[in-house]
N, C-alpha and C positions, 0 to 999 in steps of 0.2 A: 653868446646869448646867456649862457649859464652864469657868467660873471655879473651880468646886469640883474638877473633874477635873484641871484644870491645876495645882492646888495639891498633888496627890498625887505623891510622889516616885518613882513607878513608871510604867513604860510601859503605857498603856491604849490599846488599839486595838479599835474596834467594827467588826465585819464582819457583813454581812447573810447571809441563807441562800443567796444566790447567790454567796457568797465574794468579795463586793466590799467593799473598805475604805470605810467611811462616816465614820469619825471617828478622830482620833489626838490624844491630849492632848499638852501641851507636851513632856513627858519623852520620849514616843514619837517625836515629830517630831525632837527633838534627836538621839536615838539613830540613827534610820533615815536622816535627812537629813545630819546633820553627821558622825557617827561612822562610819556604814556607807556613806555616799555615794550613797544612792538619791535619785532625783528625786521629784517629787510622787507620792505613792501614793494619795491620796484619789480614789475613783472607779475604782480599778484592782483587778484580781484579786489576792487575797492570794497566789496561786500565782506571781506574777511575782517574788517575793522569797523563795521557798522551794524546797528540793530536791524531787525526785520522792518520796523517802521521807517527807518532811514533808507533802507534798501528800496522800498516802494517809492519814496520821494526822489531818490537818485535816478531810478529807472524812468520816472515821469519826466524829470528834468532833461535827461539825455535824449529821450524820444522827442521832446519839444525842440531841443537844439537841432536834432537831425532834420526835423520837418522844416524848421525855419531856415536852416542852411540850404536845404534842397530848393526851397522856394527862391531864396536870394540868388543862388547860382543860376537857376533857370531864368529869372528875371534879368539879371545882369548880362547873361549871354544873349538874350533877345535884344536888349537895349544896345549892346555893343555892336552886334551884327547889323541892326537896323540903322544905327547912326553912322557907321563907318562906310557902308556901301552906297548910301544914297548920294552924298555930296560928290563923290568921284564919278558917279555914273552920269552926272549932268554937267560936269566941268572938264574941259580938256586940259587944264593946267595941273591936274592931280598927279 
């Protein structure tokens, strides 16, 4: 997967729900390390390289993603269990 992401000519940074940087593709490393002059950011808080205003926006975005993901997982689990159990309960060929 890293080879694919490294071939993308855009900065890609993966951050977990605790705001810790977990992965940076080659373009992101070049930009943040060589151009911007940051040290190693992997394993560090994303807030170490953002302003207070950016921090508020990032927290809001992560919270929105958490909420959306939770709803999506709950909805897909309900849909999957409802659609897979009903047909086999009524047909003997399942």
